[in-house]
N, C-alpha and C positions, 0 to 999 in steps of 0.2 A: 926529222924536221917536225913531224906531227907531235912527237913527244915534247919538243921545245915549246910549241904553240900551246899545248895543254898546260904545261907548267906555268907559262906566262899568264894564261887565263885564270888559273887557280890563284896566282899571287894577286891579281887585280880584283877578284871576287870579294864582295863585302863579307865581313865576319860578324859573328854574333847572331841576334834574332831569336825568335821563340823556338823552343824545342819542338821537334816534329810532332809530338802529341798535341801541343797547344795549337799548332797550325791546323791540324785536322779538326779540332773542336771549333776553332774560329771559322773554318770553311763551312762546317755543318751549320753553325749559327747563322752565317750570312745566307745560306741556302734556305733555312727555315724562315728567316725574316723576309726574304724575297717571296717565298711561297705564300706566307700569311698576307702580305701586302697585295699580292696578285689576286688572291681569293677575295679579299675585302673590296678592292676596287672593282673587280668583275661583278661581285654581288650587288654593290651599289648601282652600277650601270644597268644590271638586269632589272633591279627594282624600279629604276627610273623608266626604263623602256616598258615594263609591264604597266606602270601607272599611266604612262602616256597612251599606251594602247587601250587601256580600260576607259580613260577619259574620252578618247576618240570614238570608241564603240558606243559608249553611253550617249554621246552627242548625236550619233547617227541612228540611234534606236528608233524604230517605228513600231507602234502597237500593231499586233497581228490582227488583221481584219476579222470581225465577227461575222458569222453567217446569219442569214435572215432568220434561221430557226433559233438562234441564241438570244437575239434581242431585236427590238424594233428600231425604227429610224428616229433620229433626233435632228433638230435644227440648232446649230451652235449659236450661243448668244453673242459670239464675237468671231468674225473672220480675221485671221492674222496674216501678216505679211510673211510669206514663206522664205526660208533661207535658200539662197541659190545653190547650196551644196547638199540639199536633201537627196536621199537615194531615189531611184526610179523603180518602176514596176518590173523592169527586167531583172532586178536583183532581189526584190521582196515578193514578187508575184502579184497577181491581180488584187485590187483593193476591195472588191465587193461593191455593192450599191453606193453611188455617190450622192451627196446632197448638193454639191456645187463644184465648180471648177474655178481656179484662180490663175490668171496669166501672170507669169513671173520670169525674169531672166534666169538662165541656168548656167552655172559655171563649173568647170572641171580643171584638169591639169593645165590646159592651155585654152584661153579664150572664153567667150561667153556666147550663148545662143538664146533664142526665144524658147520658152518652155511653157508647159501647161501642167498645173498642179491639181490633182484630185483631192477632194475632202470627203472622207468616209462618212456615210450617213449613220453608221452604227457606232463608230469609235471616235470620230473626229480626227483621225490620223490624216496627215498630209504626206503626199509623195508625188514625184514627177511621173507623168503618164508617158511611157515609152510606146508611142503609137507607130506600128510598123509602116515604113515608107511614107511617113507624114511629110507634107510640104511645110517645112518649118516656118517659112515666111508667112504662112496663112493659118497658123494655129489659132489665132484669135477669131477665126470664122468657124471653128468647131462648134458643134451643138450637142448639148446634153439632152437625152431623152427625158420625157416627163416623169418617168419612174426612176431615173438615175441609173438605169441598167446599161445603156448603150451611148456611145459617142460617135457622131458622124464627123468626118474630117476629110480634107483634100489630100490626095496622094501625089507623089512625084515619081518620075521614072522616064524611060525611053519613049520617044515618039519618032515617027519616020522622018519628019522634016521640021525640026524645031526652028523657032524664030531666031535668026542670027543675032548675036550680041544682046540677047535678052537678059536683063538683070533678074536675079532671083530664081526660084524653082520653076520648072516647067511642070504644070499639073497634067497628069495623064488619067485621072479618074478620082473616085472617092471610095471611102471604106467606112465600115461600121465596126467599132471595137466593143466587145462584151466585157464590161468591168468586173464581172463575176468569174467568168471562165478564162478570159484572156483571148478568146477566139476572135478572129477578124474575118469579115465578109467583104470582099473587094469588088468593085464594079469598074470596068475599064471600057467606057464607051468608045466607039470608033472615032479616032481623031488623027489628023495629019500633022498639025503644028502644035497641038496642045489645047487644053481646055481653058477658056476664059472663066475664071472662078466666079461663082454667083453666090447663092445663099442656101442654107439648110433651114428647114422648119419642120418640127415633128408634129404630125397629126395626132398620134397617140403613141404608146410605148413600142409599137412594132411597125408603124408606117411613117416613112420619112419623105418629106417633100424636098425635092432637089431642083435647083434652077441654075443653068449654066449655058454658055455659048461656046463657039469655036474660035480659037485665036486666029487673027488675020495678020497682025504685025505686032510690034513691040508693045503697043499700048491699046489696041482695040480688038474687039471680037464681034462675031455675028450676033444677031438678036438671040436673046436667051430663050430656051424652051424649058418648060416645067414638067415634072413627072413625079409620081409617087412610087417609092421603092418599098416593097413588102419584105420584111426580114424573114418571115416564116417560109415564104415560097421562093425568095430570092429573085422575084420578078419585079419589073418596073413598068408602070403604065403611064403613057404620055397624057398630059393634061392639055386643055385648050391652049393654043399658041398665044392668046391675048392675055393670059394670066401671068402676072408678075408677083413672085413670092417675096420680093424684097420688102422688108419691113413688116412682113405678115406676123400675126399673132395667133396663137393656138389656144384652144380650150383644153388640150391634153387628152381628150377622149374621142377624137375623130374628125374634128373640123378646124379649119384655119380661116382667118379673115384677112384679106389684103385690102389696104386702103391707099390707093394711089390716085389716078385720075377718077377711077370708079371704085366703089367698094363692092367686093364679091366675097361670099362665103363659099369655100370649097370643101367638099366632102372627100372622104378617103377613096370612094369609088370614082372620083373625078367629076361628079355632078357639081354644078354651080348654081348659085342664085344671087342676083343683084340685090343690094340692100342700100338703105340710106345711111350715110356716115360722112362726117366732115373730115377733111384732111387733118391728120394728126402729126405730132412731132416725129422726127426721124428716130430710129432706134438709138438708145443711149447706152454706151458701154456694152454693146451686144446684148442688151436686155430688151424686153418687149416694150413697145409704147402703146399697144392696144391689146386688150384681153377680153375674151368672150366667156360668158357663163357656160357651164357644161351643157345646158340645153340649147345653146346658141341663140338665145332670145334677147339677151342684153349685152351691151358692150361698154367697156370703160376705156377711156383714152385721154391723153393730154390734149387739151383744147388749143387749137391754133397750129402754127407751123414752127414753133420753137419750144425749147425746154430750158430751164424748168418753167412750170406753169400749173394751172389748175387742172384737175381731173373732171371730165364730164362723164356722166353715166346716163345711158338712154337705152330704150328698146331699139332694136336694130333698124326698124322701119319707121321710126318716129323722125319728124323733121327737127332741125336745129342741133345744138350741141348736147342737149339733155340737161339734166340737173347738175350744175357745177358744185363741186365739193370744196369747202373752204380749205385753204392751205396751198402750199407750193410744193410740187413734186417733180421729179426728174424722169419718171417712167412708171408704168404699171407692169407687174409681173404676172399676176394671175389671181383668180378668185379663191378665197379661203372657204367661203360659204355664201349664202344668198345675200348677206348684208356686209361682208367684209372683203376688202381687197388687200393683196400684198403689193406694196408700192415702194419705190425708191425715194427717199427724202434727202435733199442735199444738206450737208453739214454746215455750210456757210459760204459766203461770197468768195472767200479766199481759199476754200478747201474743196478740191475736186472730187472728193469721195462722197459716198452715200451711206445712208443707213436703211436697212430693210424694216419697214413698219407695216403694221396692220391698220388699215383705214376703214372706219365705219362709214359707209356711204350715206347713212341717214343724217349724220351731223358733222362729219369730217374729223371726229376725234381719232387720235392715233395711239397706238401702243407699240413700243419697241419690240421687234422680233430679234434682229441681229445687227450688231454694229459691224459694218463692212468697210474694209480698206480698199479692195479692188475686186469685188465679187464679179466674176466674168459670166457665169452661166449657172442656173439653178434648176433643180428638178422640181417643176411646178406642182406635180401631183403629190410631192412630199412636204409642201409648205405648211400643211396642217399638222405636221409632226410636233411633239412637245419640244419646247425650247429648253436647252440644257447647257450649263457651263461645261464645255469640252476642254480638255487639256490643250495648251498651246503646242504647236509643233516644235520639234527639236531644232537647234541651230548649230549644225555641224560646222567645224572649221574647214578652211581651205585645205585640200590635201597636201599643199606645200608645207603647212605648219607642222604637222606630225612628222613629215619626211625630213624636214630640215632639223627639227628638234632631235629626232632619232640619230641623224648623221652627226649632229654636234655632240650628242651624248657619247657615241662611239669614239669620235675623235678625241674628246676630252679624256675619256677612259684610257685610250691608247697612250696619250701624252703623259697622264698620271702614272701609268705603269712604267713607262720609259724612265721618268724622273725617279720614281721610287726605287727601281732596280739599280739604277746607277748609284744612288745615295746609300743603298743598303750594302753595296760592295766596297764602300770606302772604309 
């Protein structure tokens, strides 16, 4: 029976066709065609992936911070709006001395958070500051030291009896971040329910004034107490309980002035003296509204209880507002020398941003220092640095763009290979 089946199959088999030798050559030709097509498609896909990776890398490139020994500090002629996809100091390392900080949203693979961007005083580079254990909801209350070397900020973490159903971070202390070494010194005051955040003000580059209370419920805290934290000794000294550091201004070399119900000059050692000063405008954009000369003998402030307005300059114990300076300003930052102030000048009625200008207190004439979109904090002791055009920061893509582009490239290459190999075998 098997023999009959084989004979029947042989009778039904097609006849003719190419000789065996030609079949072999045709098979080899199809194999070569498939191989060449596969290499070509794979090579094009690899080139596209390399180009995509190179473009992504260049967009994220951040200039390596220079050390103080390599170059001096510069004030950029323009502060830029940073990209929400800039890298952070966790990936690039400490930035070195900062000239300023900029508050900006920070985006990643999923969602967005509040972020704080540092601007290098040497290179003008921008990068997000990854501050360990930072209370992200209170980053706008961080304070840059007068020399740009340290940042004070509130920290979050466990407390024994947190306020129930409280929205946002529970503050359990504060910390100081070194922008050159990346080291952090933390302070965790005794607290049961968390700390009611207050204010930071730097007396000088190594002495930080801190003002905070203790949380009682979701929205209130005990009366605040003020203290001075010494970075060198890691010790803090309580100040008089009736001192309120909110809205205080510093001369950057050891003294701060508070102007609330009473005006008081506070020294690093905690000593105080009352002075004559009128109520000034509240702090604008976390910048100062009152500034003392390094010798603590003269003060400049926005006149009245609102801003923008005129600046008054007076000796601290003189009556009245002092000599009003022509022009309209939104805040004073610090003294550049005996006759010039760094101040914020509004750009216009419908523009919420400011420019940083030098104001001659003798006649009110101004000179542009830096165009600012949203300058958040500045190293006041570096304001006398030369003004220079610094490079604008990179604008990286969303991480989804290169990921989707790479996946699409691989998918298209796979489809092209499939189609090519099928056609090559026909």
